[in-house]
N, C-alpha and C positions, 0 to 999 in steps of 0.2 A: 504494500500500500504506500503510495507516495503522497507527500504533503502538497505537491504541486506548487502553486504560487501562494498558498495560504501561509499565514504566520502562526507559529505556536509559541506559547509562553509556558514554560514549565517552572513551577516554583515548588520547592520542597523546603518546608520549614519544620525543623524539629527543635522544640524548646525543652530543655531539661538538662540534667547532669548526665554526662557521658562517663560511665564507669565500667569496670570489668567485674563480672560476677565470679562465683567460686570456680566455674569451669573455664575462666579466662575468656568468656564470650563478652561482646560489647552489650552493655545494658544502658538503655536510655530511659531515665526516670525524671519526673518533674521536680526533683528535689533542688535543683540548682538553677543557675542563670546562663548556662552555656547555650548558645544558639548557633545552629548550623543552617546557613541558607545557601542554596545553590539556585541561581537564576540563569536559565539558558534561553536565549532567543534563537529560534530556528526559523529562518525566512527563506522560502523558495528552495528548500532542500528535500531530497528524497529520504525515505525511511532509513536506508543504509547509512547515509551521512549522519542522521540523528543517532542511530545505534552506535556509530563510531565515536560520536561526541560523548554519549553516555559511558561507553567503555573507557574512554580517556579520563573521565571524571572519576570513575570507580578505581582505575589504576592509580590515580593521583591520591585518592583518599586511603586505599588499603594496600597499595603496592601492586606491581604487575603480577598477574597470575596468582594473587594471594587468596587465601581462604577468607571468605567474607566475614567469618566470625572473629578471626584473630589477626588476619593480615600476614600469616606465616605460610611460607612455602617450603617444600622439601623434596629432595630427590633421593631415590633408593636404588642402589645398584649392587650387584646385578639383579635381574628379575627372577632368576632361578639358580639353584645350586644343585649339582649332580655329584654325589659322593662316589659314584661308581660302585665297585665291589668292596664291601667291608666285611671282614671276618667277624663272626659271632663272638661275643664276649671280649671284643677289643674296642678301642676308640680310634676313630679316624683322625687324620690330620685336620686342623681347623681350616675352615673356609671363611672368608671375610665378606661381610655385607657393609657397605658404606652408606651412611645417611649424611647427605650434603645439604647445606643451607645456602641457596643462591639468592635468597631474599634480603630484605633490609631490616628485618626484625629478628631478634634471637629466638631460637627454638627452645622452649622450656618443657622439660619433662616428656620426652618421647617415650612411649610405652611399647615394649616389644614382647610378643607372646608367640609361642609355638602352638599351633592348632592342628587338630586332626590326628592326634596321637603320634605314634612312631617313636623312634629312638633318638630324636634330635634334641640337643641342648644348646643353650645360649651362654655366652660369657657374661652377659648383663641383661637385666629385664627392664632397665630404665636408663636413658641417657639424660642427664639433668639439664645441661645447657650447651647449645651450639651457637656460637656467634655468627652473624652474617658473613658470608664468604668462606666459612670454615666447614669442616666435616668431622665426623667421628665414625668409628667402626665398632662392630660387634662380631665376635667369632662364633661360628656355628659348628658343632661337632655331631658325629653320628656314632652311637654306641649300641648296636643291636644285641638283643639277648636271644633272638631266634632267627632262623633263616627265612628268606623270601624278599619280595619287593616291598619297599618301605616308602611312604610318602608323607608329607606334612606341609604346612604353610607357616611361614614366619609373617605375622601380622604386625605392622608398625603404625601406631596412632600418634599424630601430632595435631594438637588443636582441633580435634574433631574430624580431621582428614585421615583416612585409612588407606594404606598401601600394603601390597603383599609381595613376598618372595616365595616361589614354589621350591620345595625340597624333595629330593628323591635319592634313594640308595638301594642297592641289592645286597642283602645280608647273606653271606656264604658260611656254611659250617666248616 
């Protein structure tokens, strides 16, 4: 849908205190005097131009590619770990997963969990702080107690955003 030659006035007015709640999400409450006003005049532009303008405003407010709730972004590499053949009742060599912060806000309290059972273990279940432009690593190991194909998922949560690393191994007697 195009705006054609019509003019549009978008006014967003939020009055209140802008705070973080216990989950580190943005909470706007009427307790304070903070005022956020965004006024955009769009004259003779198509919808795509308007959408680009809105995306630029969002990127300015919360950062490019940021999580709307926290403004935090993160990258998780690799997206899968294959331990290959692992002898039963032994522990594999560690494989490393990197959590990188390409954003402008610090990552606070990344939570790491192995899901789906299996013989996989982590060197840490929480990474407390990763500054912008920095990264941290966690080691994953496989310690099977019985033979067969093993799978699991490493789930990483940062500020409400969830990403996964697939895990697999073949346990040999």
